[in-house]
N, C-alpha and C positions, 0 to 999 in steps of 0.2 A: 712640361706638357701643353706651354699653348702656343709654341714655335718661337719665343722669345732665343736669340742668339746668346749662348752664355760664353764662350770661348772659342778661339780659333786655334790650332795645333797645324805644325809642321815639322818635320822630320825626314831628314835624306831618306829613310826607308819605307817612306810614301809618295808612288810614284803616280798609282791612279786609286785611291781607295776608292769603295766602291759601297761598304756598308758598313754602321755603326749598330751595335747591341750592346745592351746595357743590360746585366745579368740581373737577378735578382737580390744576390748580396753586394750591388752595387759596382760590380765591376765593367770598366769601360772598355769593349775590343772595338779593335776597327781593321777589317778586313782590306788588304793590298791586293787588286789583280792582277796587276803586272810581275810584282814582285813576289806573286804567292807567299805573302807571311800574312800572321794575325797578331796584333800588336795588344798590347793591354798599357792603357792612358790611364791617368790618375784621373779620379773623380772633376776636381777641379779643370780637368783640359791641360792643364799647362807643361807636362812631360811623361816620358815615355816609363812604364814601370818595366817590361819585360816584352820580349819578341815570344811569344805563345806558341806559334810554330810557324812551319817554314816548309818550302818544297823540301827537305832532306827530313822532314815531317809525314810526306804523302799531300801534302796542302798543293792542290792545281786550282788558278784561278777561284779562288774563294768568292761569294757573292752572299752568304749567308750562314750563318749557325744557329742551333736549336737544340 
């Protein structure tokens, strides 16, 4: 909450990440603008849990989620 960097995450499925969202249940979602993907990352930021959605699911240039 104070802007302290907790972890750095890299993955070949991320080319141009645009946004990160933390759900009320604590899920961390990362949106990649160029690859049209939404990834779920472990809360500690160390590995990808799942690819939540892609262009096959209708995702096009994601910027945010609500």
